Structures are given as structure tokens and as C-alpha cells.
All heavy atoms as an XYZ file, in Angstrom:
708
protein
N       0.823     -1.182      0.000
C       0.000      0.000      0.000
C       0.870      1.250      0.000
O       1.262      1.723      1.048
C      -0.888      0.013      1.240
C      -1.952     -1.037      1.211
S      -2.933     -0.932      2.704
C      -3.027     -2.662      3.070
N       1.189      1.717     -1.179
C       2.002      2.921     -1.288
C       1.216      4.004     -1.994
O       0.356      3.729     -2.818
C       3.306      2.657     -2.064
O       2.965      2.319     -3.400
C       4.123      1.549     -1.425
N       1.546      5.227     -1.673
C       0.884      6.364     -2.313
C       1.785      6.995     -3.360
O       1.542      8.087     -3.799
C       0.505      7.392     -1.251
N       2.833      6.295     -3.756
C       3.789      6.877     -4.688
C       3.340      6.770     -6.141
O       3.782      7.530     -6.966
C       5.176      6.218     -4.557
O       5.021      4.810     -4.759
C       5.774      6.483     -3.187
N       2.471      5.833     -6.439
C       2.008      5.728     -7.824
C       0.721      6.518     -7.981
O      -0.130      6.527     -7.101
C       1.758      4.262     -8.230
O       0.789      3.709     -7.345
C       3.035      3.455     -8.191
N       0.612      7.193     -9.102
C      -0.593      7.967     -9.378
C      -1.374      7.258    -10.465
O      -0.790      6.776    -11.436
C      -0.257      9.399     -9.831
O       0.625      9.329    -10.946
C       0.383     10.198     -8.713
N      -2.673      7.170    -10.310
C      -3.468      6.497    -11.338
C      -3.453      7.274    -12.640
O      -3.526      8.498    -12.644
C      -4.876      6.454    -10.733
C      -4.893      7.519     -9.693
C      -3.476      7.691     -9.229
N      -3.341      6.573    -13.731
C      -3.352      7.184    -15.062
C      -4.666      6.823    -15.720
O      -4.943      5.655    -15.950
C      -2.189      6.667    -15.918
C      -0.833      6.860    -15.302
C      -0.431      8.292    -15.323
N       0.884      8.426    -14.703
C       1.509      9.552    -14.583
N       0.977     10.658    -15.026
N       2.687      9.618    -14.018
N      -5.463      7.831    -16.009
C      -6.743      7.567    -16.657
C      -6.666      8.050    -18.082
O      -6.062      7.413    -18.918
C      -7.891      8.224    -15.867
O      -7.608      9.604    -15.690
C      -8.076      7.567    -14.516
N      -7.244      9.198    -18.357
C      -7.187      9.746    -19.709
C      -6.085     10.794    -19.770
O      -5.708     11.359    -18.746
C      -8.527     10.405    -20.085
O      -8.761     11.488    -19.183
C      -9.674      9.415    -20.002
N      -5.563     11.088    -20.962
C      -4.528     12.109    -21.064
C      -4.938     13.443    -20.462
O      -4.129     14.119    -19.875
C      -4.293     12.227    -22.571
C      -4.685     10.900    -23.118
C      -5.811     10.422    -22.235
N      -6.216     13.819    -20.576
C      -6.658     15.105    -20.048
C      -6.586     15.138    -18.525
O      -6.470     16.186    -17.926
C      -8.077     15.407    -20.520
N      -6.669     13.971    -17.860
C      -6.645     13.914    -16.409
C      -5.234     13.676    -15.877
O      -5.016     13.722    -14.686
C      -7.583     12.814    -15.925
N      -4.290     13.405    -16.743
C      -2.945     13.082    -16.327
C      -2.131     14.338    -16.077
O      -2.129     15.249    -16.881
C      -2.241     12.239    -17.412
O      -3.003     11.074    -17.651
C      -0.858     11.836    -17.005
N      -1.430     14.359    -14.950
C      -0.457     15.412    -14.676
C       0.910     14.794    -14.889
O       1.250     13.794    -14.268
C      -0.599     15.960    -13.236
C       0.481     16.992    -12.959
C      -1.971     16.549    -13.012
N       1.668     15.373    -15.813
C       2.989     14.846    -16.130
C       4.054     15.590    -15.336
O       4.003     16.814    -15.214
C       3.263     14.984    -17.624
C       2.302     14.234    -18.552
C       2.599     14.580    -20.004
C       2.384     12.742    -18.320
N       5.016     14.828    -14.818
C       6.135     15.372    -14.043
C       7.441     14.804    -14.572
O       7.445     13.813    -15.297
C       6.029     14.952    -12.573
C       4.765     15.363    -11.903
N       3.640     14.575    -11.908
C       4.455     16.467    -11.202
C       2.686     15.179    -11.228
N       3.152     16.335    -10.792
N       8.544     15.407    -14.104
C       9.859     14.887    -14.465
C       9.949     13.415    -14.065
O       9.544     13.032    -12.985
C      10.971     15.683    -13.788
C      12.320     15.260    -14.295
C      13.474     16.147    -13.935
N      13.265     17.094    -12.877
C      14.177     17.361    -11.946
N      15.331     16.729    -11.949
N      13.946     18.268    -11.030
N      10.455     12.599    -14.980
C      10.580     11.168    -14.746
C       9.512     10.361    -15.468
O       9.680      9.169    -15.692
N       8.392     11.007    -15.844
C       7.349     10.311    -16.595
C       7.826     10.064    -18.023
O       8.727     10.757    -18.522
C       6.058     11.131    -16.633
C       5.337     11.177    -15.293
O       5.593     10.290    -14.447
O       4.531     12.092    -15.090
N       7.212      9.101    -18.680
C       7.562      8.828    -20.074
C       6.348      8.274    -20.795
O       5.395      7.832    -20.165
C       8.725      7.836    -20.154
O       8.355      6.598    -19.574
N       6.408      8.348    -22.116
C       5.334      7.796    -22.920
C       4.865      8.759    -23.989
O       5.439      9.831    -24.187
N       3.800      8.370    -24.693
C       3.323      9.171    -25.821
C       2.827     10.562    -25.422
O       2.933     11.500    -26.208
C       2.199      8.330    -26.425
C       1.845      7.299    -25.409
C       3.043      7.127    -24.536
N       2.288     10.711    -24.203
C       1.836     12.039    -23.780
C       3.022     12.987    -23.636
O       2.919     14.177    -23.936
C       1.065     11.973    -22.454
C      -0.290     11.331    -22.590
C      -0.344     10.001    -21.860
O       0.720      9.525    -21.398
O      -1.434      9.444    -21.740
N       4.149     12.453    -23.179
C       5.355     13.281    -23.044
C       5.892     13.641    -24.423
O       6.309     14.777    -24.656
C       6.434     12.578    -22.184
C       7.692     13.432    -22.094
C       5.898     12.265    -20.787
N       5.846     12.701    -25.353
C       6.272     12.984    -26.723
C       5.444     14.125    -27.301
O       5.976     15.064    -27.905
C       6.130     11.726    -27.607
O       6.956     10.698    -27.068
C       6.534     12.008    -29.045
N       4.129     14.067    -27.100
C       3.258     15.134    -27.603
C       3.589     16.463    -26.925
O       3.644     17.507    -27.576
C       1.789     14.787    -27.370
C       0.858     15.874    -27.870
C      -0.615     15.574    -27.644
O      -0.981     14.409    -27.390
O      -1.400     16.528    -27.736
N       3.827     16.431    -25.619
C       4.207     17.646    -24.893
C       5.488     18.235    -25.466
O       5.575     19.443    -25.710
C       4.383     17.328    -23.406
C       5.002     18.429    -22.544
C       4.170     19.710    -22.578
C       5.188     17.926    -21.118
N       6.489     17.406    -25.701
C       7.757     17.888    -26.264
C       7.526     18.541    -27.625
O       8.087     19.599    -27.917
C       8.760     16.732    -26.391
C       9.273     16.236    -25.053
C      10.072     14.953    -25.169
O       9.749     14.055    -25.945
N      11.131     14.862    -24.375
N       6.692     17.938    -28.447
C       6.409     18.508    -29.778
C       5.689     19.850    -29.663
O       5.993     20.788    -30.398
C       5.600     17.523    -30.611
C       6.437     16.340    -31.047
C       5.726     15.442    -32.021
N       6.671     14.431    -32.481
C       6.364     13.169    -32.681
N       5.142     12.745    -32.497
N       7.285     12.330    -33.084
N       4.746     19.932    -28.741
C       4.022     21.194    -28.557
C       4.953     22.287    -28.025
O       4.872     23.436    -28.459
C       2.824     20.997    -27.632
C       1.695     20.210    -28.275
C       0.515     20.051    -27.328
N      -0.532     19.212    -27.863
C      -1.506     19.624    -28.660
N      -1.575     20.880    -29.034
N      -2.428     18.786    -29.090
N       5.817     21.944    -27.083
C       6.774     22.926    -26.558
C       7.740     23.377    -27.650
O       8.145     24.537    -27.684
C       7.549     22.340    -25.372
C       6.740     22.158    -24.089
C       7.524     21.317    -23.092
C       6.361     23.503    -23.484
N       8.084     22.480    -28.552
C       8.938     22.845    -29.679
C       8.218     23.839    -30.597
O       8.825     24.770    -31.123
C       9.350     21.601    -30.454
C      10.273     21.927    -31.633
C      10.852     20.697    -32.252
N      11.965     20.242    -31.417
C      12.645     19.128    -31.621
N      12.323     18.332    -32.610
N      13.639     18.798    -30.824
N       6.911     23.656    -30.786
C       6.138     24.568    -31.641
C       6.151     25.999    -31.117
O       6.067     26.944    -31.898
C       4.679     24.098    -31.763
C       4.502     22.859    -32.616
C       3.050     22.420    -32.653
O       2.151     23.237    -32.801
N       2.821     21.128    -32.512
N       6.241     26.160    -29.801
C       6.286     27.511    -29.223
C       7.731     27.914    -28.888
O       7.965     28.863    -28.139
C       5.363     27.646    -27.981
C       3.910     27.521    -28.387
C       5.725     26.651    -26.887
N       8.685     27.208    -29.476
C      10.116     27.516    -29.376
C      10.658     27.517    -27.949
O      11.539     28.299    -27.615
C      10.423     28.860    -30.046
C      10.111     28.827    -31.519
O      10.500     27.907    -32.227
N       9.364     29.808    -31.988
N      10.151     26.603    -27.122
C      10.651     26.500    -25.759
C      11.431     25.223    -25.502
O      12.037     25.070    -24.453
C       9.491     26.589    -24.752
C       8.825     27.952    -24.646
C       7.634     27.882    -23.701
C       9.817     28.997    -24.177
N      11.414     24.304    -26.470
C      12.104     23.030    -26.289
C      12.881     22.704    -27.553
O      12.291     22.629    -28.632
C      11.091     21.920    -25.978
C      11.714     20.578    -25.727
C      12.382     20.324    -24.533
C      11.652     19.566    -26.668
C      12.966     19.091    -24.288
C      12.229     18.329    -26.444
C      12.875     18.096    -25.246
O      13.457     16.869    -25.017
N      14.174     22.526    -27.401
C      15.008     22.248    -28.563
C      15.755     20.934    -28.489
O      16.514     20.608    -29.389
N      15.548     20.184    -27.411
C      16.227     18.901    -27.265
C      15.537     17.828    -28.108
O      14.524     18.074    -28.752
C      16.261     18.473    -25.796
C      17.222     19.309    -24.956
O      17.938     20.150    -25.524
O      17.242     19.124    -23.730
N      16.090     16.632    -28.025
C      15.565     15.485    -28.772
C      14.165     15.112    -28.276
O      13.887     15.144    -27.083
C      16.525     14.306    -28.576
C      16.231     13.091    -29.399
C      17.371     12.081    -29.288
N      17.500     11.518    -27.956
C      16.879     10.410    -27.537
N      16.092      9.758    -28.347
N      17.066      9.963    -26.316
N      13.276     14.764    -29.196
C      11.942     14.260    -28.856
C      12.122     12.799    -28.461
O      12.323     11.940    -29.308
C      10.963     14.376    -30.055
C      10.886     15.814    -30.578
C       9.595     13.832    -29.677
C      10.241     16.801    -29.667
N      12.078     12.545    -27.149
C      12.406     11.208    -26.647
C      11.246     10.528    -25.940
O      11.293      9.330    -25.691
C      13.562     11.319    -25.649
O      13.162     12.092    -24.519
N      10.212     11.294    -25.570
C       9.124     10.713    -24.804
C       9.439     10.589    -23.328
O       8.704      9.947    -22.582
N      10.529     11.219    -22.884
C      10.928     11.186    -21.474
C      10.889     12.608    -20.923
O      11.480     13.522    -21.490
C      12.335     10.582    -21.305
C      12.364      9.164    -21.878
C      12.748     10.589    -19.834
C      13.763      8.580    -21.998
N      10.190     12.785    -19.810
C      10.036     14.089    -19.174
C      11.304     14.377    -18.368
O      11.449     13.970    -17.222
C       8.803     14.071    -18.259
C       8.261     15.425    -17.896
C       6.961     15.752    -18.205
C       9.030     16.356    -17.224
C       6.420     16.986    -17.854
C       8.516     17.602    -16.868
C       7.209     17.909    -17.187
N      12.233     15.060    -19.013
C      13.533     15.366    -18.414
C      13.508     16.747    -17.765
O      12.512     17.469    -17.823
C      14.622     15.360    -19.504
O      14.286     16.377    -20.466
C      14.735     14.014    -20.202
N      14.643     17.127    -17.190
C      14.763     18.465    -16.614
C      14.542     19.532    -17.685
O      13.939     20.576    -17.419
C      16.131     18.652    -15.959
C      16.306     20.059    -15.375
C      17.627     20.236    -14.657
N      17.678     19.506    -13.424
C      17.244     19.981    -12.245
N      16.710     21.166    -12.183
N      17.366     19.259    -11.157
N      15.001     19.292    -18.906
C      14.805     20.254    -19.997
C      13.318     20.464    -20.288
O      12.883     21.581    -20.555
C      15.509     19.786    -21.268
O      16.898     19.769    -21.077
N      12.550     19.394    -20.245
C      11.104     19.506    -20.463
C      10.482     20.272    -19.297
O       9.670     21.180    -19.501
C      10.448     18.110    -20.609
C       8.929     18.231    -20.736
C      11.029     17.363    -21.809
N      10.888     19.927    -18.088
C      10.373     20.615    -16.904
C      10.665     22.115    -16.971
O       9.790     22.944    -16.690
C      10.996     20.010    -15.646
C      10.494     20.607    -14.351
C      11.151     19.970    -13.144
O      12.407     20.013    -13.049
O      10.422     19.423    -12.309
N      11.881     22.461    -17.370
C      12.253     23.874    -17.498
C      11.412     24.576    -18.560
O      10.980     25.716    -18.372
C      13.736     24.017    -17.833
C      14.654     23.628    -16.675
O      14.177     23.528    -15.522
O      15.857     23.415    -16.932
N      11.177     23.894    -19.676
C      10.363     24.483    -20.751
C       8.923     24.685    -20.286
O       8.313     25.719    -20.571
C      10.408     23.595    -21.995
N       8.381     23.711    -19.560
C       7.013     23.838    -19.037
C       6.943     25.002    -18.053
O       6.030     25.831    -18.110
C       6.540     22.516    -18.381
C       5.227     22.723    -17.620
C       6.378     21.422    -19.417
N       7.930     25.101    -17.170
C       7.957     26.192    -16.193
C       8.025     27.548    -16.894
O       7.292     28.484    -16.550
C       9.150     26.033    -15.248
C       9.242     27.124    -14.195
C      10.469     27.005    -13.298
N      10.435     25.780    -12.514
C      11.243     24.728    -12.728
N      12.148     24.758    -13.693
N      11.154     23.664    -11.967
N       8.890     27.664    -17.887
C       9.012     28.910    -18.649
C       7.684     29.263    -19.304
O       7.251     30.418    -19.279
C      10.131     28.779    -19.706
O      11.360     28.534    -19.033
C      10.244     30.033    -20.553
N       7.038     28.267    -19.895
C       5.738     28.483    -20.537
C       4.715     28.977    -19.515
O       3.981     29.940    -19.763
C       5.263     27.182    -21.203
C       3.929     27.331    -21.880
C       3.835     27.885    -23.150
C       2.757     26.945    -21.241
C       2.608     28.054    -23.778
C       1.529     27.103    -21.856
C       1.466     27.660    -23.117
O       0.244     27.832    -23.727
N       4.654     28.315    -18.371
C       3.690     28.696    -17.329
C       3.912     30.131    -16.869
O       2.952     30.894    -16.714
C       3.800     27.747    -16.130
C       3.307     26.344    -16.425
C       3.711     25.353    -15.361
O       4.809     25.422    -14.795
N       2.826     24.398    -15.076
N       5.157     30.502    -16.641
C       5.466     31.851    -16.174
C       5.159     32.892    -17.246
O       4.608     33.953    -16.951
C       6.924     31.942    -15.733
C       7.269     31.137    -14.461
C       8.776     31.107    -14.250
C       6.551     31.704    -13.247
N       5.505     32.583    -18.499
C       5.279     33.530    -19.596
C       3.792     33.756    -19.849
O       3.381     34.849    -20.244
C       5.953     33.029    -20.875
N       2.964     32.731    -19.631
C       1.533     32.828    -19.904
C       0.713     33.154    -18.656
O      -0.495     33.287    -18.728
C       0.996     31.517    -20.502
C       1.661     31.066    -21.808
C       1.590     32.100    -22.913
N       2.009     31.603    -24.197
C       3.263     31.535    -24.634
N       4.259     31.900    -23.859
N       3.533     31.094    -25.843
N       1.373     33.231    -17.498
C       0.657     33.525    -16.260
C      -0.289     32.406    -15.841
O      -1.344     32.664    -15.255
N       0.088     31.181    -16.118
C      -0.773     30.035    -15.817
C      -0.699     29.720    -14.325
O       0.386     29.605    -13.761
C      -0.364     28.806    -16.652
C      -0.584     29.112    -18.126
C      -1.130     27.559    -16.211
C       0.015     28.112    -19.062
N      -1.867     29.580    -13.733
C      -1.966     29.208    -12.329
C      -2.812     27.954    -12.221
O      -3.606     27.661    -13.099
C      -2.577     30.341    -11.519
C      -1.728     31.596    -11.562
C      -2.324     32.731    -10.739
O      -3.398     32.596    -10.182
N      -1.612     33.834    -10.683
N      -2.631     27.234    -11.142
C      -3.429     26.030    -10.940
C      -2.630     24.752    -11.079
O      -3.070     23.703    -10.612
N      -1.486     24.812    -11.729
C      -0.594     23.655    -11.833
C       0.714     24.009    -11.128
O       1.154     25.160    -11.198
C      -0.273     23.314    -13.296
C      -1.484     22.840    -14.080
O      -2.426     22.310    -13.459
O      -1.482     22.989    -15.313
N       1.357     23.034    -10.487
C       2.673     23.315     -9.905
C       3.659     23.709    -11.016
O       3.568     23.198    -12.136
C       3.083     21.984     -9.284
C       1.822     21.194     -9.144
C       0.909     21.671    -10.237
N       4.576     24.617    -10.710
C       5.565     25.028    -11.709
C       6.353     23.820    -12.195
O       6.859     23.026    -11.404
C       6.519     26.070    -11.138
C       5.971     27.487    -11.046
C       7.016     28.406    -10.411
C       5.569     28.020    -12.402
N       6.437     23.686    -13.505
C       7.185     22.595    -14.119
C       6.370     21.339    -14.339
O       6.828     20.418    -15.006
N       5.158     21.269    -13.799
C       4.292     20.100    -13.989
C       3.274     20.419    -15.081
O       2.726     21.512    -15.138
C       3.578     19.737    -12.693
N       3.030     19.445    -15.947
C       2.085     19.622    -17.053
C       0.722     19.111    -16.617
O       0.380     17.942    -16.797
C       2.600     18.874    -18.281
C       1.842     19.132    -19.560
C       1.682     20.416    -20.045
C       1.324     18.081    -20.301
C       1.005     20.657    -21.234
C       0.652     18.307    -21.497
C       0.497     19.592    -21.949
O      -0.174     19.825    -23.131
N      -0.059     20.004    -16.015
C      -1.385     19.660    -15.528
C      -2.474     20.256    -16.398
O      -2.203     20.809    -17.472
N      -3.717     20.192    -15.939
C      -4.864     20.614    -16.755
C      -4.810     22.060    -17.246
O      -5.135     22.326    -18.399
C      -6.066     20.397    -15.837
C      -5.607     19.427    -14.811
C      -4.134     19.625    -14.657
N      -4.410     22.990    -16.388
C      -4.389     24.407    -16.803
C      -3.325     24.656    -17.865
O      -3.569     25.343    -18.860
C      -4.146     25.307    -15.586
N      -2.157     24.059    -17.661
C      -1.068     24.221    -18.629
C      -1.421     23.524    -19.939
O      -1.215     24.064    -21.025
C       0.246     23.660    -18.059
O       0.479     24.249    -16.775
C       1.422     23.954    -18.978
N      -1.978     22.332    -19.832
C      -2.373     21.563    -21.021
C      -3.390     22.345    -21.859
O      -3.248     22.467    -23.070
C      -2.976     20.214    -20.599
C      -3.384     19.333    -21.767
C      -4.050     18.050    -21.296
N      -3.219     17.277    -20.402
C      -2.401     16.300    -20.797
N      -2.293     15.995    -22.077
N      -1.682     15.642    -19.921
N      -4.401     22.896    -21.209
C      -5.446     23.642    -21.922
C      -4.852     24.818    -22.680
O      -5.168     25.059    -23.852
C      -6.507     24.124    -20.930
C      -7.635     24.880    -21.574
C      -8.683     25.294    -20.549
C      -9.786     26.085    -21.219
N     -10.794     26.536    -20.270
N      -3.965     25.549    -22.034
C      -3.348     26.708    -22.676
C      -2.450     26.304    -23.841
O      -2.550     26.852    -24.940
C      -2.551     27.497    -21.630
O      -1.916     28.601    -22.236
N      -1.575     25.336    -23.601
C      -0.627     24.924    -24.643
C      -1.361     24.317    -25.837
O      -1.033     24.604    -26.990
C       0.404     23.945    -24.077
C       1.536     23.537    -25.008
C       2.362     24.740    -25.472
C       2.442     22.510    -24.335
N      -2.365     23.498    -25.574
C      -3.114     22.882    -26.673
C      -3.898     23.914    -27.474
O      -4.127     23.725    -28.664
C      -4.046     21.797    -26.142
C      -3.297     20.549    -25.714
C      -4.195     19.440    -25.207
O      -5.426     19.648    -25.076
O      -3.664     18.348    -24.939
N      -4.286     25.025    -26.832
C      -5.045     26.046    -27.549
C      -4.188     26.831    -28.538
O      -4.713     27.438    -29.460
C      -5.713     27.011    -26.566
O      -4.764     27.903    -26.011
N      -2.877     26.821    -28.353
C      -2.032     27.593    -29.258
C      -1.066     26.755    -30.082
O      -0.199     27.285    -30.762
C      -1.277     28.684    -28.492
C      -0.277     28.207    -27.487
C       0.452     29.361    -26.823
O       1.361     29.931    -27.451
O       0.105     29.684    -25.685
N      -1.229     25.439    -30.028
C      -0.379     24.560    -30.835
C      -1.256     23.545    -31.555
O      -2.426     23.375    -31.221
C       0.647     23.810    -29.955
O      -0.057     23.064    -28.958
C       1.636     24.756    -29.313
N      -0.656     22.857    -32.534
C      -1.397     21.813    -33.232
C      -1.044     20.466    -32.623
O       0.037     20.283    -32.085
C      -1.079     21.825    -34.724
O       0.295     21.649    -34.933
N      -1.971     19.549    -32.734
C      -1.797     18.223    -32.146
C      -0.857     17.354    -32.946
O      -0.234     17.784    -33.909
N      -0.768     16.097    -32.513
C       0.129     15.149    -33.197
C      -0.266     14.971    -34.664
O      -1.453     14.985    -34.984
C      -0.055     13.843    -32.442
C      -0.898     14.135    -31.265
C      -1.514     15.481    -31.453
N       0.730     14.836    -35.486
C       0.479     14.588    -36.900
C       1.533     13.633    -37.420
O       2.516     13.358    -36.757
C       0.511     15.890    -37.697
O       1.809     16.420    -37.709
N       1.354     13.177    -38.616
C       2.338     12.260    -39.198
C       3.593     13.011    -39.639
O       4.631     12.416    -39.826
C       1.730     11.509    -40.391
O       1.264     12.450    -41.342
N       3.483     14.302    -39.782
C       4.627     15.117    -40.202
C       5.351     15.674    -38.979
O       4.741     16.309    -38.141
C       4.150     16.286    -41.067
O       5.209     17.175    -41.309
N       6.668     15.450    -38.872
C       7.397     15.940    -37.713
C       7.587     17.446    -37.714
O       7.878     18.032    -36.728
C       8.743     15.213    -37.789
C       8.898     14.857    -39.211
C       7.499     14.675    -39.766
N       7.407     18.081    -38.851
C       7.613     19.527    -38.951
C       6.347     20.210    -39.437
O       5.792     19.840    -40.462
C       8.755     19.823    -39.927
O       8.824     21.198    -40.175
N       5.884     21.251    -38.690
C       4.673     21.926    -39.120
C       4.885     22.887    -40.282
O       3.946     23.417    -40.838
C       4.253     22.714    -37.860
C       5.507     22.909    -37.096
C       6.372     21.719    -37.424
N       6.129     23.111    -40.705
C       6.402     24.106    -41.748
C       5.939     23.659    -43.128
O       5.318     24.417    -43.850
C       7.890     24.454    -41.765
O       8.650     23.298    -42.053
N       6.241     22.437    -43.505
C       5.844     21.945    -44.833
C       6.440     22.791    -45.955
O       6.772     23.928    -45.777
N       6.554     22.236    -47.134
C       7.099     22.999    -48.260
C       6.233     22.918    -49.459
O       5.486     22.040    -49.648
C       8.522     22.498    -48.630
O       8.901     21.377    -47.893
C       9.492     23.592    -48.482
């Protein structure tokens, strides 16, 4: 009986923190790249670089309701409103 694991339901209910990994983190990295806050490799791992980018985004947008550096509902709503979702193309520029 430990309280260290958090239940994962739907992506909208998930709060991502440093150390998490998976497709939701990959999408977060891509969205942060779209707003020019993340330049590292898209790895699907929530690293310190991702945490720093999320924190910078939260501070720049005045987002409240999520802990700094954590990708929670308020941060997700804001970031998703100004970026495009996952696509088959890794670059939104197109030629």
C-alpha cells in the first residue's frame, strides 16, 4: 500500500512530471517545440529540460493552478489552444 504511484486515466486527467515517459510526453515535447521552448531530442521522457520548458511556458503565460514545471490541466489547456496536435509530419512548416 504505497501512495507513490498515481493512477493514469485519460490524457486530459494526467499530470505529467519529471521522470514520466510515454506518448503524452512525446506530444508535450512537440508542442513545446512549436512555441520555441524546447530544442532537445523528442524522446518521450520528461527530463529536466522539459520541466524547465514547461515552467518557462507557465510563467510567460501567467498560468496558475498547476505546480511550476508540472504539465497539468491548466497548462495543457493553454498549450493545446495555441499549438497543433500530433500529426504524421514531424515539422509543421511543410514545403
